[in-house]
Every structure is written in C-alpha cells, then in structure tokens.
N, C-alpha and C positions, 0 to 999 in steps of 0.2 A: 477309601476316602480321602479327600484333599485336605491336607494338613492347611491349619489354621495360619493367614498369612498377613490378616490384617488386625491392627489392634483394637480392642474392644474401647472406643472413644468415650460411649454414652458411660459406660461403667467408670472410666477416667473420671468423666464430667460429675457423676453421682458423688464420687467419694471427693472431688474436688468442692463440689458444694456444700457437703457435710464439714469439711475443715474450714472453708472459707464462713460459713455460718457460726461455726464453733470459735472463731479467731473474734467475730462479730459479736456474737452474744456476750463474750469475755471483757471487749472494750467500749460497748456501749456505758453511758454513764449512769452510775448506780442510783437507785430512790427515786428520780425524777420521772422516769417515762411508765408507761399505762402497763398493768398487770402482765398483759398477753407479749409484753417486751422481752420477759425474765421465765425463769422454770416456775411452771404453775406452782410447785409447791414451795417455792422462796418467794413470794409477792414483795412488793416493796410496802413502804420505804425501808422498813427495816433488813429485809431478806433473811429472816430466819427460818430455818427449815420447819416446816408445819406438815406432817407427815400424815394427818388428817384431809388434807386437801386434796379433791380429785382433779383433773382437768389437762387441756393438752396444750402447748404452745409452740410455736416453730422451734424455738431455744430447745424443746424438749425432743425434736426430731433428730436434732443434730447427731448425738450419739447412737442412735438404732440405724440410722442411715449408712453411719461409717461402717458399723458391725455388718449391714447387709452387704455391703461394696466389698468386706473382707470376704465374706463367705462366698460371695459370687465370684469372688477370682482364684478360688481354690481350683473350680476345674481346669482353668490356665497354669496356674502354676503346677500344683501336686500330681492333676489329672494329665498335664501331658508329660510329663516326667515319666511318670507310671507307664504311660503308653509306649513311650520311646524306649522302655525296657530295662530302667533305671532299677537297680536293686532296693527292693522297698526298706531294707535295713539302712540304705544311705538317705532314704526320702524322709524316714521317720526320726535320725539324727538331724536332719537337717531342720525339721517341726520342732525338736526338742531345743534346737540352738537358737531357734527364730523366738522360743519361750524366753530363754535365759536372756538374750541379748535385747528383746522389748524391754524384761524386767529392770536389767541394769540401767538402759534408758530412763526409766520412768523413775530409778534412784537416783541416777546423776543428773537429771536438771532439776528435782525439785530441790536438791542442795543447791544448785548454783543460780537460783531466780535471784534479783539484787535484793528484795525485801527480805530472803531469808539470811542473806550475807551481811547486812546489817542495816542498824534502824536508828536513825535516819539513812537513807541511803548515800553511798559516799561515791569516789572517783574509784577506790579500789573494789566497791562492789558491783560496779558499771563494768572496769575492766576484767573480773574473774568472769561474768557472766559473758563477755564477747569471747574470751580465752578457751570458756565451756563449749561455746556456740563453733569457733575454728576447731578446738579437737574434736568433736563428732564427725567430720568428714572424714579423717582417717579412720576412725572407727568405724564407720557404715557407709562409705563409699567402695565400690568395687574397682579396682586400678587394671582393666582389661589387658592394659600393654604392659602391664609388669608381670615379670614370671610370677609362677606360684609361691615360690619361697620367699618373695620379695612382698606379694601381696600380705603372706603371714606375719612377716615378720613387722610389717606397717601395722598391722591389725594390732598385733601383740604389745606393741611398744605403745601404741595410741591407749590401750585399756590400761596398761599398767600404768602411765602418766595420769589416768583418770581415776586412778585407784589411790595412787599418791595424793593426787590434788583433795580426795574425798576425805581423807585420815590427817590430812596435815592443815586443811583451810578452816581459821575459825570464823564461827556462825555469829549472827545476832542472837542476843539474849541468852548467852551462854549455851547454846545448842549445842551438840557435838551430832558426829557423823551417828547415823544410824539407820539401818536397812528398813526398818520398819516406816521412815519418814520419806514417802515415794508420792510420786504423782499418779493418782486413783484412776484416771482416766486410763494412762497407759499401761497401768497394772493390770485392768480388768482385761485391757487388749490384749496383753501377754498369756494370760490367763485361759482367754476365749481362742487364741490362737494355737495355743496346746491341743486344748479340748475338739477344736473344729478341725485341726489337722490328722489327729487322729481318726475322728469319725469319719471324714474324708476318704482315707487312706481304707479303711475296713468295709466302706461301703461305696466304692469306686467300682467301675463296670470291670477293671483289671481283677477284683477281687472276687466281687461276687455275681458277675455276668449278667448284667443288666438287673438284676434284683435290688440293688442299692436302694433305689426310690421308695421300695415299700418298705425296708428296713428303717429309712429315715422316717417314716410315716409313723411307724410304731415306737420310734424313739420320741417323735413329737408327741405323742399322747404319753408316753410314760414319763417325760419331762414336767407336761403339764401336769398330771396327777402329782408328782414330787413337788413341784410349785407350791401348788394348793396345801397340799399336806404340811410342807414346812410353816403355816401358818399356826399349826395346833403345836403348842408347845409338848416336850417332853414324847413327839411321836417318832417313828423310825425315820421319816422324810425330813424333819427337821433335825435330826442327828446327822443325817448326810449332809444338808446342805450348810449345817454350820460346822462340818469337819474342816480341818486344815492342818496336814502335816507340817507346814512350815507357814505360817500366817503371813509374813509379810512377801512369800513367794508363790505359793500356790493355795487357792482358796474354792472348795464345790460349791461355795453360793454360786460364783458367777456362773454356772453350769446352766441357769435359767436362760442366759442370753444366748443358748444354743437354738432358743425357739425363734431368733431372729435369723441366726446363720443357717441353720438346716433349710429352710427355705430357700433362702437366698444360694445355696449350692444349687439347688433346682433351677433357679434363674439363670446362674451360670451356665448349667449345662446345656439350656436352652439358647442362650447367647452362643456359646462354643459352637454349637452343632448348626446354628443359620449361620455364621459364618464360615463354616466347614461346608455347606452347601453347594451344590454345583448350579444350581441358577442364581440370578440376580434379579430383584424387584424393578421391575422396570420404572421409571419414571414417566407416569402416564398423568392426566388430567384427574383422571377418577382418582386413581391410588392417590395423588398429591390432597385432594380434595379431603378424600375420607384418612388421609395421616394427618391432617390438620384437625380433625375434627376428634379424632383419638388422641392427640395431645393436647388438646384444650380440656377433653373430660377429664384426663389423667390430673391435669393441674387443678382443673375443679374440683377434683374427689379429694385432693389434699388441702386445698384453701376451706372447702365448706366442713371437712371432718375438724379441723383446728377451730373454726367458728363455733360449730355446735358444741362439739365435745366442751371446750372452755368456757362454754357459758352452760352447760349439764341442759342442753337439749336433745337427749340421747333418740328419742323417736322420730326427730325431724332428720336427726344425722341418718337414721337407719333408710327412711325413706329417699334423702339425697343422695346416699352412697349406692344403693341398690339401682338408681335412675341413672348415675353416672357409669357405675359398671354396665349396666345394660345398653349405654351409646358405645362404651367404649369396647363391648362386645360384638356389638352388629358394626363398627367401623372397622374393626380388625377381620371381621368377615368379609368384608367389601374389598379387600386390599388382597394382592394376587403375589404370588412370589414368596421366596424365604422370608421376608420381613413380614408379608401378614401371617404365617404361620407362627414366626416367633411372637409375635404380639397376641395373637391369640390365645397362646399358650401361658405367656406372662398376665392375660386379662384374667383368665381362668384362676392363676395363683393367686393373683390381687383379689378377686372376690372371695375364693375360700379364707383367706385370711382376714379380708374385713368383717366377712360373715361370724366367723371365729372370735373377732374382737368384739362385736356387737353381741354375741351371745355371751360373753364371758366378761364383758364389763360392770354386770352388776357383783359378781362372785366375790370380790376383794375390796368393796369400800369404791369401786370405779376406775377410772386409767389413771395410774399412778406411776412416775416414774421410779420412785425411790421408796422403799424397793419395788422393785419392776412386778407390775400385777400381769396376769394372763391377757387382761384386755389392753395394756399397752404393750406387751411385747407382740400379740399378734396384729392390732390394728397398725403399729409404725411399722411391722416389716411388709404389711400389705401396703402402706402409703409409699414405701420405700419401693416397689415393683412397680404402682401407676407411676412415681417420678422416672424410676429407669425405663418406662416405655415412654414418656414424654420426651427425655433426653435421646432416647434412641432415634425418635422421630425428626428432632431437630439437628444433632450432631451426625447422626450416622445416614440418615435417610436423604433430608435435605443436605447434607454437607456442610453446615454452617460452624465451620473451623476455626475460623478467623475470629468471629463474634464470640467463641465459647471456649477461647485458648485459656483465657484465665481461669476457666474451671478446670480443662481436662489437662493443663499443664501444671496445676496447683495438685490436682489428683494423683498425677505420676510421680509427685516428690511431697508426699502428706507428713512426713516427719519433719520435714524443713520448716514447711508451713505451722506445723504446732508450735515451734519454739522461737521463730524469727522474732515475735513480736515481743517476748521477754526477754529473750537473750540479745537481741539485736537493736529493736527499734526503738524500744524504752532506753535502755543504756544511752543509745546514740543521742535521742533528744535530752535527755538529762544531763550526760556530758558536756553538750554543746550550748545549753541553754535555751535551747529551742522549745523545749518542754512548755517555756510559759505561753507560747501561743495558744496552747491548747486551754489555758485557765477559764478565758472566758465561753469554753464550750461547755462548763457546769452550770450554765446560767438557766436553760429552759430546753425542755423537752425535745426541740426540733434541732438543736445545736449539740445536745446529748447525744442522737442519733451521728449527727454530723461528724462527731468525736469518733464514736465508733469505726464510720466508714472512713474516714481518714486513714485512721492506724491499721486497721483492716487491708487498706489498698497499699500502703507501704509495706506489709508484711506478702500480699501477692506478687508485688514487684519483684521482691526479694526469692522469693519460691521461684516464679517464672525465669529468673534469670539463671537460678543454679539449674531448673529442668532443661534450657536451652544450652546451658554449657555441658550438660548431660554430668552434673554432680549429682549423681540421685543417691539418697540415702537408701540402705536396702538392709534386710536382716535374715 
C-alpha cells in the first residue's frame, strides 16, 4: 500500500474554520447583536448562562468542529507511527506528554491574559502578556536543525522560566497562582487528547487487526448510556462522570466528548485511505458538476440545521436534513475514483450521526452545549462531517488552496491562533493607543460584527505569518 504523501488540507481547513470562528465569536461586541450571534445558552443582553435553554447557533459549532478535527487527525499522527513500527510505549508516552503539555498551556495562558494581570489594564500587563506569548515559542516549537540535547535544553529552560513567571507574578484583585485557574477550553482539549489517544491506540488496526471499528461502535453505545445515566443523581454513571483524581488536571466528565472524537477517527481513517489510494479521481465535467452539488448540499445541511434547531423546528429540521443527506448520497454515488468512495463513506457517516442527533434530541431537554447532551454531540459531529465533505471538494478536489489559505494555514498552527488576539493584538492596540479606533464599533450591530472581523483578521495574519515561517507550536 502506498504511503500517504499528501497533507490533508481539507482537515487543516476544518480546524482553521473552527479556530477562526472561535476567535470571531469572542471578539464580536457583546449584548447588541441578535441571539444567534452568541451561544444559544448565553443570550444577550446579559449573556447569563441559562441551562434550561436549548438551541444551536454557529458559535455552538466552534468547539465540536475543533474536537472533530482533533479526532480525525489521530490516524495521521498515532496511526502512521504505529504502522511505521514505533514502540507502543513510546507512542503512549507521547500521548501522556501531550496531555500534560496542553494542561500546562491551559494554566499558563489563563494567568497571563492582561485582564487577569491588572485591573484596569496597564503597560505592565500588556508587556507581560506579550512576553508570555514569546515564551510559548521555545516551549512548543520543534527546532529541527538543533541537536536533540539542544532541543531538550531549550524546552526545559522555557518551562522553567514559565514556572518562575507563574509563581512570582502579581495578579489583579489579590489573585495568586493556582493550577485550578486555567483555560477551560484548552483543559478539556488536554483531557480529550489523552482519552482519545488511548482509545485510538487500543482500537488501531495494529492492535485489533481491522476490528477497531466495531469496538468503537460499542464504545459509542456505552458512552451514550453513560451520558444519559449521569443525569440521574446517586447513580453509578453519575459517580463515574463526576470522578476526578486531580480536579484541575483530569476529569472523567469530559469522556462525553469522545462521542465526537470516535466518529472523527472513522472519518480520519477514510480520509487517509483515500489519500493512499492508487487511483486519482479525474477532473471530468460530470464529476465537477456532482462535486459542486455535494458541497452545496453539505453546507445547506449545516445552515438548515442551525436555522431550524435554534428556532425549535425539529420536525422541519428532520425533513430538510434527510433531504440534504439524500442529495449528498446521490451526488457522491455519481462521482468516480477515490474521492467518490471517500465522499460516499463520509456521507453515510454524517447520515448516521444526524439521525442519531434527531432521535436523541428530546432525551435531555433538547440540544444543549453545556452540559453537552447526546443530541448536541451527535448532531455537531454529523455537521462536522458534512463540513469536511464540502471543504474536501473545495480545497482538495478543486484545489482552491490560495483562496482558502487563511483557513488551512490557521488550522496548521491553531495554538498560535487561539492566543494571538489576547496576548498580542489586544496588548499592542492598547499599548499604542490604537484601541481608541475601535470605540465607535460598539454603537450598532453591524459595527459590532465588524469589530470582531477586524480583530480576527489581525489574529489570522499573525497565525499565517508563523505558519509560513514554519514556526509551528506542537505538543
């Protein structure tokens, strides 16, 4: 079988879309925009968390799309290493190290946001934030041209400086360093990276000789029962989901997100097999036409789901979803070659997940992000598959690399994109006084969106620069 020689640009683009919209959702002006511009459970104007509210907005897709991209990348990272013959214990050690590095990243960045360092913010807080950003480069970059001992020395020194900074810095409101104070999104990612890495190793072809798919299906069923059972107090499932050997580092409640990552592993394996296929899908007029239909149907499925679920039109959602999935199925069957086979497999996976999402929607009071319900987990995973299909058509099949560079280049360096706005863009704007230019953008909804677009664009430009310079942050 031929080794994969290409990069999965569509997967990079999906990850990039997730991280860019994550930044955008955090930088649009709060309170003055319509409800669908924020998380469904934190509506304007107060943005108070309301757990009883169900719904789904584009903001609610950001995190699950990123999780899906993480799971789909496992066949390329862990899978390829196991196939090369790497010792299982070395791969397992790297999985554990990635968990710990991401957890440290979550703690470190949370302590060095300017608003955490001082209130009101001042030149010291902005300088420390930018200094923390600079320190993250030696902490997470891989200096390929430096000898192994040199790389270890650089990394150890960077972490040592980071620990000293955490312990000696004074924070606003009398706060002191605490490992409990961390970025919740990155902390969840660290836990999920550990759980998913272990599961993928245990169910890989190297370990189970092709039977891993069936084991993952059983795991999905067991996890679904666990999530449902956790709603009942004093139950065994509730005890498991609320167990934490170290509260600030490892929490079993985050196991629920494997319901996104387990299907993502399947999608990743399909994508990798397609890239390794001996044949290439020919660019023919017939294939082109059906590929466009497929991509449009995939995007329509995402948009229609958001519109109907947010407005609680569940029956209409089911009708439109089935119709779009049928269109995707017909279109993918009309396309020959490895790409057609890939898209047929992904469409089937999307269909299974969306149907599960529709079926489980009523079980926990609707589709809710927090705590994540079964309907939310299955539906968002299915929408991530549909988005991956659309991006595969645009980025990989039609080869629109230049037009989508902002997506896949951001997706190749997501850790930079995640912190660049808070640790670089905001401090620079404040320190130079240029932030005053943004004050008028708080006056109207349209300007409020433009506020987010401007800050997100600056963040993307920084991320694209680091990607082109090959200054990648890796765990």
